[in-house]
Phi, psi and omega in degrees: 000125181291168184296316184294327180291322179300312179302321184298315186290323175303317184291323185296315176300326181288322186289316183294320173298317172303310181302325178292335181271346189298307182306317176303318180288329178294308183300317183294324184289326179295318183290319173302318180302312181296323181288321184294324183287333178286326186264357186290163184293150181283147177288148184282345182215081181273353181095176176307141182255115187295340184275347182273146178293145176278114184279143173281157179318312185288354179261351173297135189273137176286136175234084190295342184277349190260099176238354173294155180297148171291141165266130183215161172230150186274131175241174176220148180220136186259154172214111182061233177275352187248159172210159184238146169265131183214157181270128183243127189296132173278124185265143174221140182298347181262007183279342178096348178256147177283165177301318181294326180291321176298314180295330180292321178296316180300318182298316183290327177289315183295313180306312181290323178296317178297313180296338182288307183283337177292338176280352183266148177281169178057180179284123183234137176250125175271106184264110188254152176215151176268120184264334182209125183220048176206171179052039178069024178235127185237098188240133191240143169228128186233129174262134170268113182254125175266118182252082181219096184076022179129153183280131186214126177287126183240356178181183177215171184206137182228158185203117178231128183244122169281099186297323185291328185261352186062039188236132169274131192260139164262171181293334177296333177293346193268335189235166183216116179195119186303328179264007180050042177299329179300329179297332178270326181291322184298313175299330174295317178292321169306312176302322180290320179292322178299317181298316178297328181277349185078025172267120182271116178282146177301317186202171169300137181292139175283164178302150180295128176267169177291346180269000179307131177281142180198157167220165179249138177209123180069234180246034182228153163263139180244118180271134182237138187234146170294159172304129179069014182275324179231354181195171178291165187274026188276344182243090178072175180268309172240111182305139181227141186227111183274118178245106184303140179296328181304325180295333187260007193304324186296339183259003190258116174285166182296329187272000174289142177299334185289338182290342173292334180281343186272341184276000000 
């Protein structure tokens, strides 16, 4: 056998040996990929965790040290034919809150928002925005937009969290007055604003109930009403009334989150 023939056969044997090792290499790479995926670091923001119990507002843990703004990202969640957009808080080990506490806030907001839109007819998109994210106040406003033959606002939803106390607030949590005078003063202020805006109310407004929708923005509390709740739909989709907190100072106790807007 000539020298060139020997060299040729040696090259062929090397190629065959390499081809035989290829399946083993592929399998090894796949196994390494799976192991790496299982052992990788957990994401700092996986969104609300369905395995965690949805805590009621009173069960959220107070964290007096956290008054800095939340970092958050907008997510979406569907329910039936509807879905909601909502701000989900980014968790950091340096924030002073535990991962479970942050997810509990997300879950409380998401549960209420989904429950709200699921009770509405037709396809509804909950469009959410953060109105206040400072001084230990996390205040959310969501418009319910029905996209059925055109976009039409059919309702609203609000959510305000006192970060320092770990409590989701009703409007009654913001005021203190043995005679509940603030419940009658607020409708009077709304009526004055409605007249200035040229908005005709259906009737005299009733005293404010604990279910009254509101959010906090700047130095004001904003009362929100559903379309056709207090007036015709000729002025905006959901009438909103900005009431400076300074006008309500006599009804605001020191422990209210509104007191932080007075300083």
